[in-house]
Every structure is written in C-alpha cells, then in structure tokens.
N, C-alpha and C positions, 0 to 999 in steps of 0.2 A: 614374257612379254614377247607379243607379236614385234618383228620387224617395222611394220609400219607404224605401230604405235610408239615405239621408241623414237622413230625418227620424229614424230609429231611434238612427243614429248621435250626433245631437245631442242626442238626450232621454238616451242612455245617458252622454254627456260630461256632460251637465249634471247628472244625478244623481250620478255618480260623484264629479265635482268638490266637490259640497257634501258630500257622505259626508267628503271629505278634509279640507273646511274647515268644523268645526264652529262655530256662533257661542256664545261662552261671555259668562256674564253674572253680574255681583257688583252688590249694592246695596251702597251705603256706608253708613256710621252716620247722616251729615248728612241722609239721602233720596236723593242721586246715585243713579242707576243708570249701570250700565256695561257696554255690549255691544262684544263683538269679534270679528273672524275674524283670524287671522295667515295673511299671504300674501307669502311670502319671494321671488316672480319677480321682483319688482321693488324697488329701495331706495327705496320711497315711503309714505309714511302718509296717509289721507285720513280727518280727523275731522270729525264732524258733531255739534252741541251744541244739543240742542233744550229752549228753556225754556218754561215755562206761561206764556206772556207774548204770545199771539195777539190777533189785534183783538176776539176776545169779552170780553176784559178791559178794552176802553175806555169811559170816559164815553160817553154817547148824544152829547154836545154837543162830544166832542173826537174823532169818529172820523178814525184815522190816525195816533194817536198810539203804537201799538206799531212801525209800519212809519217813523214819525219817527226813535224811539229806534235802532232797527235802523241806520239809515242814519247818525246820528250818533255811532253807535261807531268809525266809519272818520274823523272829523272832527277828533279830537285826544284826547290824555290828559294828564292832570294829573301833575306830578312826585310821584315815589314815593321815599322814602329819598335814595339816590345817583342813582337815574335821572332825567334831566330831563324836564320837560314837553316833549311833542312835539306839534307842529302836524300838519295833514291833508298836508302836501306831504313832511315828515321822514317820516312814517308810511308813505306810497306808496313814499318812495325806499328805506326800511329793507326792506321787503316785496320790492321791484325786486332790491336787493342780494342777498338771501337766496334769490332765484328760487322763492319761495313765496307763496301765496295766502293771502286772507282777505276772506271775503264775510260779509254779516249782510243777513238777510231777514225778513219777518213776513208769516204768512199769517191766516186766520180763528182759528186753533188754538194757534199756536208761532210763537216768535222763533228762527231757526235760524241758526247760526254755522257757518260751513263754513272748513276750514283743512286745507291740501295741502302738504306739505314733504317735502324727503328726509328718510329717517329716520336718518341719520348723526348722531350724538350732537350735533356741534358746531352745524349747522344746526338739527336739531328743537329742539335746546335753547332757539336765540335766537328760532325762530318762536312755540314755544310761550310763553315769557316774554311776547313783544310782543302775542300774539294774548290772553292774560290780561289784561294791560293794559288792552287795547281793551275787553274783556268788564267788567273789574271797576272799572276808574277813569276812564271818558270825561270829557272836560273839560266838555262841554255850555256851549260857548262861546257866548253872547248873540250878539254879531255875526256868527259863524258862522250860528247859528240864524235869525237876521234875514235874512241873505242866502238860505240854504236853502230859507225860508219864502216869498220872493218867486218863486225857482225852481219850487215847488211849486205854487204858485198859478197862476204861467203855465202849467204843464204841464197842470194841471186844467182851462183855460180853453180849451187845445189841444183835449184831450179831446171835449170839447164839440162840435168842429168834425167829428167822425169820426163816422162811424153805429155802428161796432162797440161801442166803448165807451159809446155813448149805449144801444144795446139791451141792453147786460149792466147796466148798472146799474139800467133799468127793470126787468129780467127778475128779477134777484136780489131787489130790493125786493117785487116783487108775488109771488114764489115762498116766499122765507123770512118775508115778513110783520114783524111784528114782534120777528122774531129778530134778535139782535145779528148773525147770518151775513148778513143781509139789508142792513147797512148799506153806505154808501159815504162818501169822502172828499166834503167840500163846501168851498166857499168858506170859509164860516162855521166849520166845524169845525177846518180849518188855521190860521185866524187866533185861535182862541180859545186854541190851543196855546202856552204860554209855557214858559221854561226850566225853572221850579220844576215845570212838568207833566212835564217830561223826567226830572228828577232824581227826583220822587217815583216814577214809574211802575218806573224802572229798580231803586230800593233796594227797592220792594214785590215785584218778581216776578221778578228775577234773582237768584235764590237756588239753595241746593241742592234745595228741595224740588221734588219731580215733575221736577225735569231729568234730562234722558238723555241720555249720551254714547256715540256710536257711533264705532269706530275699524275701518279696515280697512286692512291693508298689514303692512310687514316690520318688527314689533314683537312680543316675546312677552310672556307675561302679565305678568312683574314689572314690564316697562317700561309695559305700558298702565296699568297701577294706581297706578305711580308720576305718569304724567301725569295720571289721573282724580283722584288725592288730592291734587296740587299745586293744581289748579283749586279741587276742594271746600273745601280750606282757605282760599282767598281768597273764598270767596261766603258771603253769610250762610244758616244754616240755619234750619231750620222745622220743628216739632213736627206739625205739619198734613198732613204726608204721608199720603196714601193707599197701600194695599198694592198690588202686583203682583197680576195676575188671571191669568198664563199655567197652563197647565195640563202642559206637557211634562214628563215624567219626567227631560230631561236637565236640568233647572234644578236638580235635588238634587244632581246632580255638581260644579256648579262652582263650589262654594263662596260665601260672602256669605249674607245673609240674605233669603230668598224667602219669602215667606207665598202664602196662596192666598185672602185676603179679596177677594170680588167687588167691592167698591166703589170708586168712582172719585172721589176728592176734586175732582177738577179739575172735574167738574160740578157742584159743590154750587152752590145758588142760581141756577143756571140752567134756565130753562124749556125743555119741550120744543118742538121745531118743530111748529107747527099743520099738520094736512091741510087742503088746499082745500075750502072750502064750494061752490064754484060755478066753472065757466069764466069765463075771463077774458080779453078782447082789448083790448090797448093798441095804440093806432094814433098813431105818432108821426112827422107831417109832416118830410120830410127831402128836401134838395135832392141826391139823389143818383141815377144811373142804375138802380141795381138797390135792392131792398129787402132789408134784413138782418133775418132771421127766426130767434127762438129759442122755441121750446115747450116747457113742463115742467110738473115739480111737483115737491114734496119727495120726495126717495128714501130711502135709510137711511143707517144709521151704519154703521161700520166693525166693530161688534160682531155685526151682526144675520146670524144663521145661513143666511138667504137670499144671502149674498154671492156666492158661487162658481155658483149657478144663475142668477144676473141678470147675473153677469160673462159667463158662457158665452153666456146667452140673447141680451144686449147685443150681443155679438159678432156672432151671425146678423142681429140686427134693425137696427144701424147702425153698429157698432164695429169693424167686420171692412173697412172701406174698401171695396173695389171688389165684393168678394164679399158684401156685405151685402144685404138684402132693399130697405133705403130707397135705396141706391144704384144698385140694378138697375130699380127702378120710377121715381124721380125722375128719375136722370139717364140711365140706358142706355136704357129704352123710352121716354121722353117728351122727355129734352133740357132739361127745366127748371131742371137747376142745374150748376155744374161739379163742386162736392161736396155731400155731405149726410152728417150724422152723429149719433150719438147717444151718451150716456155718464152713467154714475153717477159722482157726486163724494162718496164717503162720507168723512164726518170723525167727530170725538167724538160729533156727534150728527148726525142726518141732513143731509145735503147736497142739490144738486137732482139730478134727472133731467132731463136737458137733450138737445133734438134743435136742430139748426142747419142753417140753410142760408142761400144766398143767390140770388136769382132776378131777373128781368127785372121791373119794377113792373106792367108788364101781365099778368105770368104768375103774380102773387103769389097769386091766390087758387085758381088751380088746381093751384098746387105745395102750398099747405097742403090742399086736399081730398085731395090723393094722400098725402101723410102721414100723415093721421087715418086714411083708408081703411087704411093699411099697418099703423098701430100699433092701431087695433081688431081687424084680422083676427089681429095675432100675439098680444094678450092674450086672444082669444077661443078660438083654436085651437093656439097653440103652435107651436114648429116642427115641421120633419118629421124623421125618423130619418136622412135624409141629409145636411142641413143641420148637425144636431148632430154627425154623424161628421167632416163637413169642417170644423167650428169647431174640435173636440178636436184634430184632426191638425194644424191651423195654430198653434193655442195652445201644444200642448204641443212641437210640432216648433220653435217660435221662443223656446221657454223661455230655451235657451243664452245669447240675444240679451239677456236681460235682466240676465244677471249676468257678461258678458264683459270687464268692466273693474272696477278698484277703485272708481270713482267709482259706478258702477251697481250693486255689490253694495254699495256704502255705503249708497245710496239704499234699498235694500230692508232693511238692517240696521237703519236708521233709521227705517222704517216699522214693522218687529217692534218695535222698542223702543216707539216712542211709542202704538202700539195695543195693547200688552201682548199679542202673537201668540205662539204657541208657540215657541220656540228651534227646533224642525224644521219651521217654517211653509215654508222653501224645498226640504226635503227632501220635503216632502209633497207640493207643490203640485201637480204634474202628476198625482198620483193622486187629487187632489180633484178635479181636472178632470175627469178620466176617468171618476170616480164619477157625475157629474152625468146624469140621465135627461131624457128629453122630458119627463115627468112634473112632475119636480123644475122645470124651466123653467117649464111651462104654470101649476103653481101659484104661483110665485113671482110671475109677473107679473101674473096674474089678482089675486092677493091684494095686490098694492101700487099698480100703474098704474090711474088711472081716465081714459080717455081724453077723457070727456065733463066733465072737471073740471080742463083743464087751462088753463095761464096761456099765453097767444100774445101776443109782443111783436112787432111790424112795424115797424120804421123806415124810412122810405122812402115811407110810405103819402101818399096823395094827401091834401090838407086837406081 
C-alpha cells in the first residue's frame, strides 16, 4: 500500500473509532466526576482515579509526602466490619489470585490510582472492593513506614551518584524557581515525614472534591455509575469543589450536573510560575565520560490556547526524533550526540520547556552553541511550509497509535478529565493539528520562548 494511502486509512479509522466510542461524563453530588468509554471488544476494564493530591499540596519541608502516601496504599489495610486487616503480602497475593492490577503514584498535580480487571462481575467486584479498601482505609503501619523510609533514603543517595537525576533536580529547581513544581525530595524532607503526616494528608486530600474517575472497557453506563457511586460513598465529600470548564455541547447530553464556571479551585492560593529574568548557567562537576545537558525555561499550562501550535512546532524543532531540526544539526551533521530532544510539559500551571542531550565532555560547548543557534533561528523565523506539512502528516498519520489499546485510550480520557478538556477532544484532535499554520507556530514560539534567558545545566563539566 502506498504510504499516503496508509496515512489516510489510519486517520480514517482513528476518527471513525472515536466517533463510535463517545466519552460520557457525569458529575456526582459529592463533587467527584466520572468519565467513561464503553469498549466491548475485550472483557476487561481499566480505571484511573485522579485525586487533587499531588506534590504541589505538600509542605515545603516534607517534599515527597504525596508519593509516600501513594506508595503506602499498597502496604496494608485496616480491618473493616467483617473484613480482616491485610498486610502487604496478603494484598499482593489477593491481586495475583484475581489476575488484576492495582498501582498508585503521585506527580506534581495529582495522585493517581490505576486498576485493571476482568469485567466479569465476580472478579471485578472483588477487585473493586480490595482497591477501594486500599484507597480509603490504608493502615499506614509505623514499622512498614520505618522500613520504607530507610529504602527511600538509600535510593535517594544512589540517585546522587547518577548524572541524569542530578541534572534533572538542578534544572527543575532553577527553571521553576520558588514554585512547588521546582521542589525535589531531600534526605531532610523524607526524614521529616512521620505516620501522622501520612494520615493527615490522606484524610485531607483523598476525598470526592476535585476527584476524577476515568473508565474504559466492557461496562455500560449503569455499571460505571455503580462503580463510581460505591467509591464516592466511601470518600469524604467537600463543598469547596470548583466547577467544570469544558465547552463541548456533548456535555449537555450525558446527564449529571455540568456547569460552565471558569474557575478552578485546584489552583486557589497557588502562585503562578515566574518568568526567568536572565540566563543562568549551572555547571556541576561529575566524574562521567559524557556531559548531561538540560536547557530550558518555564513553558505553558495545559489551558494555554497556544498548545497546538507549540505542540506541532516542537515536533519540528526537537520532538520528532530523527526528522527534527535539532537532530539534523546536532547528530546528523556534526555527530555531537546520539540523541537530542525538546518537549513541553504543560500542567495545571506552566511546566518546563526542555531541551536535552548528552555529549562528550570535550564537545559540550560546541553542542550548546549549535543548540542555541538552532533554537534562536526557529524562534526568529519559524518553520518552513514543507516542515509544517511533514509534521502534520506524521502527527495525524500516527494518531491511531495513541488510542490503539484500552490503556492508551484511558490515558487520554484521564487527561481530558483532569484538564477539563472538551469531551470531543479526541474527535477534533487531527482537525486542530491540521489547522495550525506557519504563522501560528512562529507567533507562539516568538511570544513564549526566550533563547537569551534560558537555564542551562551541565552535569559532567570540568571542575
């Protein structure tokens, strides 16, 4: 099949499949919102529950608290009614017996719980019961936390012996400055966390307020709502929930209470990420054969209207792998690095724009000069029409691969939920990419990126 025909076919099936699999949404009385897509091709269900309990909620002297709480959800549950207490080994065995999966993690903005199970009532019922116990009634055992604290401290010390984590920590702190996004775990912050802090954080933030449940799999509407209501009834409710900001007309057809208030209570009392006032070079001596380089500045939040121009433009600059400008100039023409990349990481607030590479220590300055020149030229002149068309072909042609499994589809639905994107976001994604112009990209990069005010971290520099 000719390549152009394959691209058209992939785009057709991607759009057709999403038209046949609409995202439905309901907001429950306690504030929890539920999003789901019914997919009957496999007898499986994938669930993601996102709590407004990410690292930005942590006290500055206890960085890592949200990740510790997430980790400890898997380390034991308290007795409830006729259900006995379970330790971590019993929990692990129970999930193995069910052939199901439970995972919990925390990022800057949210704490996420992932569940995967067969959709048959017997298995799903047991999996959900166990998962909800772990979410709502963790034991937070003092001896277990003491053991895990020692392990975390050991892992942290180990990370300081590796150049990549050292570079990432220094880069994040310099770019995000005094914003919570710029914090990293330290030995002191981990040592400061006690069981009482775990319990207090869990009680305060793992409730129905601002919580988003996303479901993809072989469940119909009534089954999904039963799943969601069962959890909502076990979580504490709050009256401080903000309203949804979506604008899709499809919202009005799916039941539940969906308003159009543009406020977002999740960002109350959180200061904005500051722009950089000047360029900053951070050299960190390190005994490594290569220099690990990160360069960047604050980027955008997910609600920024420049999201699509910046996404398409970044594909041309450094996000498109071997077809990007940075790869062409740094790797192909000069052999200065095996790989070089750039990306935006938008969050509820502005995440970083990052350029990264590794190069021989004696080539570091040359590589940085080339990267700087490529970035300045791209910001000054924008992409060519040919580069833009190639980027669109690749992005739109590869769209089907973004949703070709239940888990990938769940990831997309969870992001739509978390960032209050329109319910038809996946239906219109290819169209939004296609509408991006050379002018859009040029104006977006020129208005945001400041090549002369970037943070540059070099780990591996000579003392």
